[in-house]
C-alpha positions in Angstrom: 7.3 41.0 36.2 6.9 44.7 36.8 10.7 45.1 37.0 11.6 43.4 33.9 13.2 45.5 31.0 10.4 44.3 28.8 7.8 45.5 31.1 9.4 49.0 31.6 10.0 49.4 27.8 6.3 48.5 27.1 5.0 50.7 29.9 6.9 53.7 28.6 5.7 53.0 25.2 2.1 52.8 26.3 2.3 56.1 28.4 3.8 57.9 25.4 1.1 56.6 23.1 -1.5 57.5 25.6 -0.3 61.1 25.9 -1.1 61.5 22.2 -4.6 60.2 22.3 -7.2 62.9 21.7 -10.2 60.9 20.5 -11.7 57.4 20.4 -10.1 56.3 17.2 -6.6 57.3 18.4 -7.3 55.5 21.7 -8.1 52.3 19.8 -5.1 52.7 17.6 -3.0 53.0 20.8 -4.7 49.9 22.3 -4.0 48.0 19.1 -0.3 48.8 19.3 -0.2 48.1 23.0 -2.1 44.9 22.7 0.2 43.5 20.0 3.3 44.3 22.2 1.6 43.1 25.4 1.1 39.6 24.1 4.7 39.1 24.7 4.8 39.6 28.4 1.2 39.2 29.8 0.6 36.0 31.9 0.5 33.0 29.5 1.0 35.4 26.5 -2.3 37.2 26.7 -4.3 34.3 28.1 -8.0 34.3 29.0 -6.8 35.2 32.5 -6.1 38.8 31.1 -9.9 39.4 30.7 -13.0 39.9 33.0 -16.4 38.9 31.8 -18.9 41.8 31.7 -21.8 40.5 29.7 -22.9 38.1 26.9 -23.4 39.6 23.5 -24.3 36.7 21.2 -23.4 33.4 19.7 -23.1 31.7 16.3 -22.5 28.2 14.8 -18.9 28.0 16.1 -18.4 30.4 18.9 -19.7 32.9 21.5 -19.1 36.7 21.7 -18.7 38.4 25.1 -18.1 41.9 26.3 -15.0 42.0 28.5 -12.5 44.3 30.0 -8.9 43.7 31.0 -8.6 42.0 34.4 -7.7 43.7 37.7 -4.2 42.1 37.4 -3.6 43.7 34.0 -4.9 47.1 35.1 -2.6 46.9 38.2 0.3 46.6 35.9 -0.6 49.1 33.3 -2.9 51.5 35.2 -6.8 51.7 35.2 -6.8 54.0 32.1 -6.4 50.9 29.9 -9.9 49.6 31.2 -11.6 52.7 29.6 -12.2 51.0 26.2 -14.5 47.9 26.3 -13.1 44.8 24.6 -15.0 42.1 22.8 -13.6 38.6 23.0 -14.9 36.1 20.4 -14.2 32.6 21.6 -14.3 30.3 18.4 -14.4 26.6 18.8 -13.0 23.8 16.5 -16.1 22.4 15.1 -14.4 20.6 12.2 -10.8 20.1 10.9 -9.2 20.7 7.6 -6.0 18.6 7.4 -3.6 19.4 10.1 -4.8 23.0 10.5 -8.0 23.9 12.4 -10.6 25.6 10.4 -10.9 28.5 12.8 -7.2 29.2 12.6 -7.4 29.0 8.8 -10.3 31.4 8.7 -8.7 33.8 11.2 -5.4 33.8 9.3 -7.3 34.6 6.1 -9.2 37.4 7.9 -5.9 38.9 9.0 -4.4 38.6 5.5 -7.5 40.2 3.8 -7.7 43.1 6.3 -4.0 43.8 5.6 -5.1 44.6 2.1 -7.8 46.9 3.1 -6.8 50.5 4.3 -8.6 51.7 7.5 -12.2 52.7 7.2 -14.6 54.0 9.8 -17.1 51.3 9.0 -14.7 48.3 9.1 -13.7 46.8 12.5 -10.2 45.4 12.7 -9.3 42.8 15.4 -6.8 43.9 18.0 -5.2 40.6 18.8 -5.7 36.9 19.2 -4.7 34.1 21.6 -5.2 30.4 22.2 -7.7 29.6 24.9 -6.4 26.5 26.6 -7.1 24.1 28.2 -10.7 25.4 28.2 -13.0 28.4 28.3 -14.0 29.4 31.9 -17.3 27.9 32.9 -18.7 31.3 33.9 -18.3 32.5 30.4 -20.5 29.7 29.0 -23.1 30.2 31.9 -23.4 33.8 30.7 -25.5 32.5 27.7 -29.1 33.3 28.6 -30.8 30.3 30.3 -33.7 30.3 27.8 -31.1 29.2 25.1 -31.0 25.7 26.4 -29.6 24.0 23.2 -26.8 26.6 22.9 -25.8 26.4 26.5 -25.6 22.5 26.1 -23.6 22.7 23.0 -21.1 25.3 24.3 -20.7 23.4 27.6 -19.5 20.5 25.5 -17.4 22.6 23.2 -15.9 24.7 25.9 -13.8 21.8 27.3 -11.4 21.9 24.4 -9.0 24.4 22.9 -10.4 27.5 21.2 -9.3 30.7 19.6 -9.9 34.0 21.4 -10.2 37.0 18.9 -9.9 40.4 20.7 -11.7 43.4 19.1 -12.8 46.8 20.3 -16.5 47.0 21.1 -18.4 48.0 17.9 -21.9 47.8 19.2 -24.7 45.2 18.9 -25.9 43.3 15.8 -28.0 45.5 13.5 -30.8 43.0 13.9 -31.4 44.4 17.3 -33.0 47.4 15.7 -35.6 45.3 14.0 -37.8 46.0 17.1 -37.4 49.8 16.6 -39.4 52.1 14.6 -36.6 53.7 12.4 -37.1 57.0 10.6 -36.2 57.6 7.0 -33.1 59.4 8.1 -32.1 56.4 10.1 -32.6 54.1 7.2 -30.5 56.4 4.8 -27.8 56.6 7.5 -27.5 52.8 8.2 -27.7 51.8 4.5 -25.2 54.7 3.5 -22.7 53.7 6.1 -22.7 50.0 5.3 -22.6 50.6 1.5 -19.7 53.0 2.1 -17.8 50.2 3.8 -18.8 47.8 0.9 -17.5 50.3 -1.6 -14.2 50.7 0.3 -13.9 46.8 0.1 -14.6 46.9 -3.6 -12.0 49.6 -4.3 -9.5 47.3 -2.4 -10.5 44.4 -4.7 -12.0 42.5 -1.7 -15.4 40.9 -1.3 -16.7 40.1 2.2 -18.9 37.2 0.9 -20.8 36.8 4.2 -22.6 40.1 5.1 -25.5 39.4 7.4 -27.1 40.9 10.5 -24.7 39.4 13.0 -21.7 40.9 11.0 -23.0 44.4 11.0 -22.6 46.1 14.4 -24.4 49.3 15.3 -23.9 51.7 18.3 -25.9 54.9 19.1 -29.4 56.0 19.2 -32.0 57.1 16.7 -30.6 59.9 14.6 -26.9 59.1 15.5 -26.2 55.5 14.5 -22.7 54.2 13.6 -22.1 50.8 12.0 -19.0 48.5 11.9 -18.6 45.6 9.5 -16.9 42.5 11.0 -16.0 38.9 10.4 -13.9 38.6 7.3 -13.1 34.8 7.6 -15.0 34.1 4.4 -13.6 37.2 2.5 -11.5 36.8 -0.8 -9.4 38.9 -2.9 -9.9 39.2 -6.7 -7.5 37.5 -9.1 -8.0 39.9 -12.0 -9.2 43.5 -12.9 -12.7 42.3 -13.5 -13.6 41.5 -10.0 -13.4 37.7 -10.7 -12.5 35.4 -7.8 -11.1 31.8 -7.9 -13.2 29.3 -5.8 -12.0 25.8 -5.2 -14.1 22.8 -6.0 -16.7 22.0 -3.5 -16.3 25.4 -1.8 -19.5 27.4 -1.3 -19.7 30.7 -3.2 -21.3 32.4 -0.2 -20.9 32.2 3.5 -24.6 32.1 4.6 -27.9 31.3 3.0 -30.1 34.2 4.4 -28.5 37.0 2.4 -27.0 35.0 -0.4 -27.5 36.7 -3.8 -29.3 34.4 -6.2 -26.4 33.8 -8.5 -24.3 32.3 -5.7 -26.7 29.7 -4.3 -24.7 26.9 -5.5 -21.4 25.1 -5.0 -18.5 25.8 -7.5 -16.9 23.6 -10.1 -13.1 23.1 -9.9 -11.2 26.4 -9.7 -14.1 28.2 -11.1 -13.7 31.9 -11.8 -16.7 33.6 -10.2 -17.9 37.2 -10.6 -19.0 38.9 -7.4 -20.3 41.9 -9.3 -22.4 43.9 -6.8 -22.8 40.8 -4.6 -21.8 42.5 -1.3 -24.1 45.4 -1.9 -26.9 42.9 -2.6 -26.3 41.2 0.8 -25.9 44.5 2.6 -29.1 46.0 1.2 -31.0 42.8 1.9 -29.8 43.0 5.5 -30.8 46.6 6.1 -34.1 46.1 4.2 -35.0 43.2 6.6 -34.2 45.4 9.6 -36.4 48.3 8.2 -39.3 45.9 7.5 -38.9 44.2 10.9 -39.2 47.5 12.7 -42.6 48.0 10.9 -44.0 44.5 11.6 -43.1 44.0 15.2 -39.7 42.5 14.7 -40.5 39.7 12.3 -37.6 38.8 10.0 -38.0 39.0 6.3 -34.8 36.8 5.9 -36.5 33.9 7.7 -39.3 33.9 5.1 -37.0 33.9 1.9 -36.3 30.6 0.1 -33.1 28.9 1.0 -32.9 26.0 -1.5 -30.5 26.9 -4.4 -33.1 26.4 -7.2 -35.7 28.6 -5.4 -33.0 31.2 -4.3 -31.9 31.6 -7.9 -35.4 32.6 -8.7 -35.6 35.4 -6.1 -36.6 38.7 -7.5 -36.7 42.1 -5.7 -40.2 42.8 -6.8 -41.6 39.9 -5.0 -40.4 41.3 -1.7 -43.0 43.1 0.6 -43.0 47.0 0.4 -41.6 49.2 3.2 -44.0 51.2 5.3 -45.1 54.5 4.0 -42.6 56.8 5.9 -39.7 54.7 4.4 -41.2 54.6 0.9 -38.4 57.0 -0.6 -35.8 54.2 0.1 -37.9 51.5 -1.6 -36.9 52.2 -5.2 -33.3 52.3 -4.3 -33.3 49.0 -2.5 -35.5 47.5 -5.3 -32.8 48.5 -7.9 -30.0 47.2 -5.8 -31.7 43.9 -5.2 -32.4 43.0 -8.8 -31.8 39.3 -9.7 -29.4 40.1 -12.5 -26.0 41.4 -11.1 -25.3 43.7 -14.0 -28.7 45.3 -13.6 -28.2 46.2 -9.9 -27.0 49.5 -8.6 -23.3 49.6 -7.8 -22.2 50.8 -4.4 -21.3 54.1 -5.8 -24.7 54.5 -7.6 -26.5 53.5 -4.2 -24.6 56.2 -2.3 -25.4 58.7 -5.1 -29.2 57.9 -5.0 -29.1 58.0 -1.1 -27.5 61.5 -1.2 -30.4 62.7 -3.4 -32.9 61.8 -0.6 -31.2 63.8 2.1 
């Protein structure tokens, strides 16, 4: 393999790219280009064998997320320098089918298409590559799920025996919900909310709505006073069909991807090809996510989102002023969040207005 023209050409390309790397972003761009090319010649076309498990990061309703690095075999071919950047592999399982195409492939193809419409932004994490995990996920990857999560371990033991999709991403941090056990300062709150709303504003300017912002989809890395966030998982994202930020939703399709951060106006199923306005909907979900984290840090990690009504009728009546107040040291943020979480979409602060209000607090 190491003597093939394809390998020599790729190795020269990687070395050339690596010589131009001067910061983390350039390194990730280099790895993205390299990964796209390497899929053609790595064993089994970038198979699961190309990665080593480092640790378990989390799981959801259809997959598990693991911190990995390229395997010793890959590092032998391309040099240990490629192992500097940690990689995340999200193994997504087929839990239901839509016609002849698996739902996970449809969602991932949609994610790639949507992200192609969105210019690069420091708060948005783009996947590097993808591959089919076949015939099954390694048993050691499933066993990495903490033992106390008995039901998840049993479920994924069953699911891991079939084909799944591996999505490769640079490591963007841990879910923002992990900060709910921390006491965050006002500066931390302004920074976290400002970075997330900046990403939302970037999507809005690209005429895209994420439609599923929640704690697991907002990654954070760093320490108090120096947090950096990344927004991920664009499988439910859609693009607008006209200049008024209306989106066409098919009959029976949910307006929103999750119930916890769902804006009140989207707590129902759509009629046939209904045109739906997502005016300030992503910013609502983003603010509710950060609000819950800030409140959780002051109440020993309890989640506001777990206490909110989930039923459509009750959700539609959700009003910001019924939410509990933030602790005293975070009070300057409270009016901003209340104005961003109003029940009526047109009465809410827009992403640009939120950023302007946050700037006045600094």
